[in-house]
C-alpha positions as semicolon CSV with decimal commas, in nm:
position;residue;x (nm);y (nm);z (nm)
1;M;-0,023;-0,009;-0,024
2;T;0,104;0,327;-0,089
3;F;0,065;0,718;-0,068
4;D;0,198;1,010;-0,280
5;G;0,333;1,192;0,037
6;G;0,232;1,508;-0,065
7;A;0,345;1,487;-0,430
8;T;0,174;1,645;-0,698
9;A;-0,041;1,498;-0,994
10;A;0,235;1,593;-1,271
11;A;0,524;1,439;-1,058
12;E;0,613;1,053;-1,126
13;P;0,503;0,801;-0,853
14;W;0,798;0,756;-0,610
15;F;0,744;0,394;-0,653
16;E;0,810;0,387;-1,013
17;S;1,167;0,515;-0,973
18;V;1,255;0,236;-0,718
19;H;1,418;-0,089;-0,836
20;R;1,627;-0,236;-0,624
21;W;1,440;-0,323;-0,270
22;G;1,555;-0,441;0,081
23;M;1,352;-0,553;0,370
24;T;1,515;-0,635;0,719
25;N;1,289;-0,872;0,917
26;I;1,311;-0,771;1,274
27;S;1,304;-1,044;1,583
28;E;1,162;-0,903;1,911
29;R;1,527;-0,967;2,074
30;D;1,685;-0,761;1,764
31;V;1,517;-0,449;1,882
32;A;1,753;-0,471;2,198
33;D;2,065;-0,578;1,974
34;Y;1,995;-0,406;1,637
35;D;2,339;-0,258;1,470
36;V;2,145;0,040;1,258
37;G;2,503;0,151;1,120
38;F;2,631;-0,193;1,050
39;W;2,265;-0,211;0,820
40;Q;2,266;0,119;0,650
41;E;2,650;0,049;0,531
42;Q;2,488;-0,289;0,411
43;W;2,231;-0,107;0,227
44;E;2,419;0,152;0,102
45;R;2,692;-0,124;-0,044
46;T;2,419;-0,320;-0,210
47;G;2,276;-0,002;-0,363
48;L;1,923;-0,011;-0,216
49;Q;1,686;0,243;-0,297
50;A;1,400;0,154;-0,037
51;V;1,381;-0,043;0,279
52;I;1,115;-0,196;0,438
53;A;1,129;-0,230;0,838
54;N;0,921;-0,380;1,064
55;A;0,662;-0,152;1,250
56;V;0,421;-0,368;1,387
57;A;0,393;-0,720;1,375
58;G;0,285;-0,889;1,647
59;F;0,521;-0,650;1,870
60;A;0,596;-0,296;1,805
61;T;0,944;-0,183;1,699
62;Y;0,886;0,185;1,834
63;P;0,699;0,316;2,135
64;I;0,379;0,290;2,038
65;A;0,099;0,448;2,153
66;N;-0,159;0,158;2,180
67;S;-0,149;-0,030;2,514
68;L;-0,280;-0,315;2,374
69;I;0,046;-0,386;2,114
70;P;0,321;-0,529;2,302
71;R;0,661;-0,339;2,288
72;S;1,009;-0,560;2,285
73;R;1,059;-0,718;2,613
74;F;1,433;-0,637;2,549
75;A;1,397;-0,318;2,461
76;P;1,060;-0,187;2,548
77;C;1,181;0,226;2,501
78;R;1,404;0,184;2,219
79;D;1,258;0,356;1,918
80;L;1,419;0,147;1,675
81;L;1,197;0,264;1,371
82;G;1,301;0,636;1,439
83;E;1,664;0,520;1,391
84;I;1,599;0,337;1,108
85;R;1,396;0,619;0,927
86;D;1,674;0,865;1,008
87;A;1,966;0,636;0,863
88;V;1,773;0,543;0,538
89;A;1,709;0,929;0,513
90;E;2,081;0,979;0,587
91;S;2,135;0,783;0,259
92;G;1,872;0,920;0,042
93;M;1,655;0,609;0,050
94;I;1,266;0,567;0,116
95;L;1,142;0,381;0,409
96;C;0,801;0,152;0,379
97;A;0,671;-0,020;0,724
98;R;0,589;-0,392;0,731
99;M;0,282;-0,470;0,917
100;D;0,142;-0,798;1,009
101;S;-0,236;-0,703;1,104
102;Q;-0,341;-1,080;1,155
103;L;-0,143;-1,117;1,418
104;V;-0,342;-0,965;1,692
105;S;-0,204;-0,932;2,121
106;P;-0,389;-1,193;2,379
107;D;-0,467;-0,850;2,526
108;A;-0,632;-0,683;2,209
109;L;-0,827;-1,054;2,153
110;D;-0,982;-1,010;2,496
111;A;-1,056;-0,667;2,466
112;Y;-1,199;-0,641;2,124
113;S;-1,378;-1,058;2,192
114;D;-1,697;-0,981;1,938
115;W;-1,448;-0,891;1,649
116;R;-1,287;-1,212;1,642
117;V;-1,387;-1,489;1,390
118;L;-1,679;-1,692;1,511
119;L;-1,683;-2,055;1,368
120;P;-2,006;-2,237;1,292
121;D;-1,951;-2,463;1,575
122;G;-1,937;-2,126;1,772
123;T;-1,555;-2,161;1,881
124;R;-1,427;-1,779;1,855
125;T;-1,072;-1,789;1,704
126;K;-0,742;-1,573;1,720
127;H;-0,844;-1,378;1,406
128;M;-1,033;-1,045;1,382
129;C;-1,301;-1,066;1,143
130;I;-1,316;-0,883;0,828
131;N;-1,605;-0,743;0,869
132;S;-1,584;-0,638;1,229
133;P;-1,464;-0,248;1,319
134;Y;-1,122;-0,406;1,341
135;R;-0,959;-0,252;1,069
136;E;-1,135;0,117;1,063
137;E;-1,075;0,109;1,429
138;F;-0,812;-0,038;1,523
139;V;-0,537;-0,077;1,206
140;Y;-0,589;0,249;1,055
141;P;-0,457;0,437;1,356
142;L;-0,152;0,243;1,338
143;Y;-0,107;0,362;0,995
144;K;-0,171;0,702;1,116
145;E;0,049;0,703;1,414
146;I;0,342;0,557;1,176
147;I;0,306;0,792;0,905
148;D;0,283;1,119;1,085
149;R;0,559;0,999;1,347
150;Y;0,817;0,833;1,094
151;G;0,704;0,992;0,718
152;V;0,703;0,653;0,574
153;K;0,609;0,631;0,212
154;G;0,432;0,293;0,210
155;F;0,355;-0,028;0,353
156;T;0,340;-0,397;0,343
157;D;0,112;-0,595;0,506
158;N;0,053;-0,953;0,601
159;G;-0,295;-0,961;0,654
160;G;-0,578;-0,774;0,794
161;V;-0,780;-0,735;0,458
162;G;-0,952;-1,096;0,434
163;A;-0,943;-1,466;0,588
164;S;-1,043;-1,779;0,365
165;T;-1,208;-1,885;0,698
166;L;-1,612;-1,911;0,739
167;C;-1,730;-1,677;1,001
168;H;-2,089;-1,659;1,171
169;C;-2,043;-1,361;1,389
170;G;-2,293;-1,080;1,362
171;F;-2,108;-0,859;1,151
172;C;-2,093;-1,125;0,890
173;K;-2,440;-1,259;0,921
174;K;-2,575;-0,889;0,856
175;R;-2,348;-0,804;0,571
176;W;-2,422;-1,135;0,407
177;G;-2,814;-1,123;0,484
178;D;-2,776;-0,733;0,322
179;E;-2,553;-0,795;0,035
180;V;-2,660;-1,146;-0,061
181;G;-2,918;-1,327;0,167
182;G;-3,037;-1,648;0,297
183;S;-2,777;-1,826;0,561
184;L;-2,438;-1,891;0,551
185;P;-2,267;-2,202;0,481
186;T;-2,179;-2,392;0,783
187;A;-1,895;-2,599;0,577
188;A;-1,623;-2,542;0,297
189;S;-1,759;-2,747;0,048
190;L;-1,750;-2,693;-0,304
191;A;-2,060;-2,910;-0,410
192;D;-2,256;-2,627;-0,212
193;A;-2,395;-2,344;-0,411
194;A;-2,440;-2,115;-0,091
195;Y;-2,003;-2,148;-0,006
196;R;-1,913;-2,067;-0,380
197;D;-2,168;-1,763;-0,350
198;W;-1,962;-1,699;0,001
199;L;-1,608;-1,771;-0,179
200;R;-1,722;-1,507;-0,457
201;W;-1,830;-1,239;-0,170
202;S;-1,545;-1,312;0,026
203;D;-1,329;-1,208;-0,269
204;K;-1,484;-0,928;-0,339
205;I;-1,492;-0,789;0,046
206;V;-1,107;-0,843;0,000
207;L;-1,075;-0,631;-0,276
208;E;-1,267;-0,390;-0,130
209;N;-1,070;-0,355;0,206
210;W;-0,760;-0,362;0,002
211;E;-0,867;-0,034;-0,215
212;Q;-1,010;0,117;0,146
213;S;-0,682;0,085;0,241
214;H;-0,513;0,281;-0,029
215;V;-0,755;0,546;-0,018
216;Y;-0,727;0,572;0,428
217;I;-0,341;0,630;0,397
218;R;-0,342;0,855;0,096
């Protein structure tokens, strides 16, 4: 997901000029041990034009405002994303942020239990339903915080726009009733016409959510 970062309509989009990307995948321990200078030298030596750095993927690599998202236990006060931002800018590169919106902390799962996927048998999973307010009320504020604080040009996200699991939560039942009608399928069977309808409906929602994310971060 990208946004123009204030570019004029006539200007070439920044991502059109980026041909060599680098991604730094940061573990919780790395927040304490990460040698920014070493990696800056590596990025310059390999001729990178843009770097994707972890922002929120199970934990935050910066002092996050949302208390439901954990920081690294090894360096909870270190602003590693900020240090990487400064190094990337000094080297004349572009910074993008890596997210994983499908990884939800136990505290957030407990706080918003009715947003979680509800299986047909009544079991709640550890994933948030794409038809719940999760993206609008929880994920998008994270995007905004990272844009405002670090000036990133775009995001990659491992999840949070769709899921392949049948969900029978109240949000899904209402939307299905409004847009398709009838009862939600209870099993994943291609022999079931209702399940085939659900697959098409789910794909439509994924694309809508993806486009909505683009609109939000512009």
